[in-house]
N, C-alpha and C positions, 0 to 999 in steps of 0.2 A: 232547614237547609234546602231541602227538595222545593219546597214551597217558593224561594227565594230563586232559586233554579230557574223553574218554571215560568216566574214571572219575567225574569231576564230575557228567557227565549222567547216570551211574547213579546217582550219590546223590540227585539232585535227583529224576529219576524215581522212587525208591523214597519219599522224602519227599512228593512229590505223589501217589503211590498209582497211578502210570499204569502199570498191569501190564503193557501191550504193550510201552511204551518200556523198561520193566526189563527185559524178557525179551530184547529187540534188543540193549541196552549188554551185555548179560551175555552173550548169543552172541558178540559182538564182541570182549569181553576173554577170552573160551575160546579165539577163536582166536588172538588175541595171544598169550596163554600158551603154545597149542599151536607157535605159532612160535618163542617164546624157547627152548623146549624142545627144537626141532629144531636151533636155530642154537647149542647150549651146544657140539655136537661139531664145528661146523665153523667155518671162521675166515671170518666174513663181514664185508668192511670197511666197507660201507654203514652210512651213519648211522642211527639208530633210527628217525626220521619216513619215510626212503623206506621201510624195509621195513614199517613199519605201512602205508603208504599201498598198498604192493604186496598187503598183506593185505587191505585193504578193497577193492582193486580186485577181486580175485578175488570177494569174499565178493557185490560188488555184479554181477559178471556171472553168478555162479553164481544170484541171484535174480532176474535178467532172464530168464535161461533155463528157471526153473522157472516163472515168471509167465505166459511165452509156452506152454509146456505146459499148464498149468493152465487157461490162457483156451481153447487148441484144444480140452480135452478137457470144457468146459463146466462146472468146478470154480471158479466164479467167487468162492466163499467163500474158497478156498485162495490163488485169486490176490491177493483182497483182502488177506490176512496177508502175503504176498510183498512187497507193493507197501509195507505200511508197513513192514516191516523195509528196505526198500529205502531208503526215504525217510529213515531213522534213519542207517544208513551213509553217504549220500550227504551229511550233514552236515558229516562228520568228514571228507571227501574235499578237496583242493582244488580251484578251480573247473576246469574242463576247459575248454581250448582249443577255440574254435569250428572247424568243416570248414574255412574259408577260412583260419585261421591255421595250423590244422595244414597245409593243401596251401603255404602260404608258405613254412613250416620244412621240406617236403619238397623242394620246388624248390630253396629256399638248399644243404641237403645233398646234392643230386643234383647239383649244380653243383659244389661244393667238393670232391665225390669223383668228380667225372668219369664220373658212371654214365650209361651211354647204354643201358642195355637190361635184359631180364630178369634174366640173370646175374647183374646187380648187386644185385638186390632183397634179397639178406640182407644186405649190406656196410650199405646205406641204412637197412634197419629196424634193424639193430644200433647203427647211430649214434644214430639219432631216439630207440630205447628209451635209450639212455645216455645221451643231452642231455636228451631231453623225456618221459620214461617215466612219471614220476610227474602231468604235465599232459596226457597224451594217452590216449585210450581207443585201444591197440594193434589192436584188432580193427578198427577203423574205418580206422585209419591205414592200414593192409597193403592195403585195396581202395585207399587213395587213392596210396600209392606203387604197385602194379600199373598203376592209369591212367597215373601220371606217368612211367613208364618203357616202357609200351609204344607 
């Protein structure tokens, strides 16, 4: 479903003459195609949308890191271009859970797994990613899990 949505957005951007949006959607489709090629040799049982969400989350993370670097280097024009691409990428991602909702999920998993210290962080993170990986920014969740387990 996400794949078709991105393709439709690219066609609409091309018809509207929006060069920036067209470039951003082309970039997304190129990453998707790269992932498809990579998965040809692997036996991945995940559904298509889950795989595509993972690709989009990685792209969004890369854009955020680039924005930080460009802004710290005083390159505001490059940061603005990255922000535009990030906005397009985020349109295709499902809504992310808030910090409070994520903390509640972590507490539930922590209780369920009887996790009581930092030695259980890997188990909690693994279960959280397995259940809610598409809805949560895992880099932010890591800090929340550390706080909950310490």
